[in-house]
N, C-alpha and C positions, 0 to 999 in steps of 0.2 A: 312647861312645854318641853319637850327634849334639849338635851346637849347633843354638841356636833359630831360625840362618839355614840351615841344612840340614834342619831338620824344615820350615822353611816350604817352601822350595824344593820339597820331598817334595809339598806337599798342596798347593801351586798346579800342579803337574805334574800331578796326579792330576785335581784338579776340572778344568785346562786353563782356567787363567783369570789374572786380573792380578790386583796387590793390592790396587786401590782396587774391583776387582769384588766382594771378600768383604764382610759386614757382622756374620760370626762369624767368629773364629779360636780353636778348642780343640786347646792344645799341654800340655795334662794330660799327666808323667809320659814324655812322649817325648822327650825332649832335657834337657841337663845346660848350666846357667848359672848365674853368681853375678849378673848384673847383665841390664838387660831391651837388646837391645839387633835392629837389623837393622827394627824394624816402621816406620819413617817412611813408607814407601810407601803402609800401608794406613790411607789419610785416613776412608773410609767404615767403618770398623768402630765399632760400637755393644755388640757382647760381644767380652771377651777373656778367656779362662782360661790360667793358668799356674801350674797345683799343679802341685806336687812335682818344682820344677824343680833344687832346690838356692839359690835366690837368698837372697845375702844382703844386697845395695843395691837402692835404684832411682834412683840418680844415673843422667844420665841417660836418663830413660826416655822414651820418644818421643811427640810430641805429635800426639795423635789427639784432634782437636776434636769430635767427633761420638759419642765412647765412651761410654756408657752403661752399663755392668756390668763390673767390674773383680774378676777372682776373684785371689787370690794364695794361696790356703790350704797349710798344708802346706811353706813353706821358712824358711827363718831368719833372714828379715829381723826387724833391731832396732830401726829407728827411719828416721827420714829423711824420711818421709811430706811434708816439704817440697816432696822433689823430684815428688810427683804436681802441685803448684799452680802449679810453676812449668813443666810439659809441658804448661800451658793446658788441660786436664781439664772444662774448662765445663758440659759436659751429665754428666758422673758423679754416676749415682743412687745407684745403689749398686755398694760397698766392700766385699768379702774376704777377711778378714787371719785368720779362724781360725786357730788352731795355729802362728804366730809366735814370732818372742823380745822381742816389745813389750812392756817391764816396766813403764812408766810411763804415768801417765795423759796427765802432761803433754806426751808425745808424740801425743797425739792432737790437740792444739792447733792444732796448722798446717793439720788439716783445714780449716780456716775460711775457706780461702783454695779450698774448692770447694763454690762457692754453690747448687749442684742438688742437693748430697746429701741420699738422704734415708734410706739403711740401712748402718749398719758393723755388722759383724759384727768382732770382737777374742775369740772367745770360745775357749778354751784357751790364750790366751796368757799368761804371767806375770803380769801386771798384773789379769787377770779372774778369776783363781785367787786372789787378797790375800785376808783375811779384812775388810778395811776396804775393800775396791770400793766404789762407790757407783755406781749406772748413774745416777741425777738429775746428778749432776756431768755425767757429759758430758753428758746433756741441755743445764744450761743452758750448757755451752762453746759446742758447737754446735745454736746458735738452731735453724737448718732441720733439725733431722735429726729423724725420724719411730721408725725403730725401731733398735732398740740388742743386738746379741745376739738378733734375733727377733722381741723385745718391742718392746711401745711405752716412754711415760713410764710410765704405770699398771702395770706386769710384764704388760699382756694381750700373749700370744703372737700374730706377725702370721697375718692370716688366709691359710692356703692357696692359697686361689682368686686370692687377688688376686697371688700371686705366679707361681702358672701362668698369669693373663689375661697379665705381663709376657713369660713366655716366649713364649706365642700368636702375639702382637704382631710381637715381634722374629721369629717364624719367617713369618708373613704375610707382613713388611715383605719379607724374604728370597725367599720364594717366587714373589709378585708382579715384582719386581724380575728376576727368572731369566727368568720366563713373558710378557714381551715387551710384553703387551699388547695380545695377539693379537685378544681379543673384542672391545677397543674400535674397531679397523678394520673387523673385519667390521658391527661399529655403523654406521658412519661409511659402509658401502658400501650398507646397506641405507637409510638415509635419503637419501642420495642416490639411489638408482633410485625410493624414493617422491616427493621431490622434483623430479624429472624429468617421473613421472608427472603427478603433478597440475601442472605446468608445461605440459607439452601437451596437458592439459584445458583451461586457462587459453586459451592460444591461438587451438585450432580450434574449441573450441566444446563443450560438453554432449551437443549432438544432429547433430553434425559427420556421424557414424559410426553407420552402423546393419547389423543381420547380419539377411540375407536366410533360409529355409527351409533351403537350402545350406548354411551356413557361411559364405557369402562377405560381403563389404561391400562397400555401394553408396552413391553419393551420397544426402546429402539432395535430395529434391525427383524423383530419379530415377524412383521408383515412381508417383509421380504424375501424372508425362509417360507415361508405358503407360499409365496408367488413361483419361487424357483421348485418346490417340488408338485405344485399344480404342473409345470413345465416338463417337466422331468415324468410325469405321469399322460400327459398325452402323445409324449413321443414314443412310448412304451406302446400305448394303444396304438397310435401309427404304423409301429414296428412290425405286431400281429397280426394287423390288417393286412399289411402287403406281402407277408407269405405266402399266404392260401390264393394271393391272387396270382403268384408268379410258381406258386407248384397247378396251380389250372392250366397256364399258357405253357408247362412243360409237357403236362398229360394231353393237351390237342395237337402238338406236334406230333407226339409217337403214334396217334393212334393216326393220324395224316402217313406219316411213312408207313406204316403197317397196309393201308388201303392201299398204295403206290405196287407194293410187295406182289401181291394180289395181283 
């Protein structure tokens, strides 16, 4: 069977991505390994699942500063949880260690160094099956812890909707990163076009252009000039028509005067 590095290489080739381009990596039952190695380049991982790989030690665990959820269920880990602290997992909120071989509550004390840890699962581990196992002791040990084996300090089970929201949030962030923000560019183009239109209106004035009946644009004042010219033409025509009338009246009076003399 493949080792971790071979399994990871196959995933990267299939998704055509670089290690820093992944925020979630699921290697459950895909390979065999006793230690976690070959993941140092996955610096943007938020979820890492390594179920059923045969892990026995966490020594040399990779430094993944953005990791929020680590699933190590169904392995053979007996302790050494301090290695997770040494890896600087300061963002880790959820740690699942169910069905491993951790037998003493004291092994959990080193998890105090994971200051963001809110949910811990050690169900089906030897320590949780002991008759004297007391969850309150773990909550007292880990001050920031809110849920142990899926329940709070009062024994109330964690709301399934809250856990689902965690998954939706992670999926939404990954989808946004892969989408590339195309909608944002379109919005900027529309906003830019609107700004240019407004800017043009300010420069030339809102009444700078008008549309005539044929749909062509004409300059302001052009229509008024045409009306004035038409008015002048009408006045000229009226004056020319009035002259012959005046001449005709004078001629008529002269004729009447000549008849009187006779």
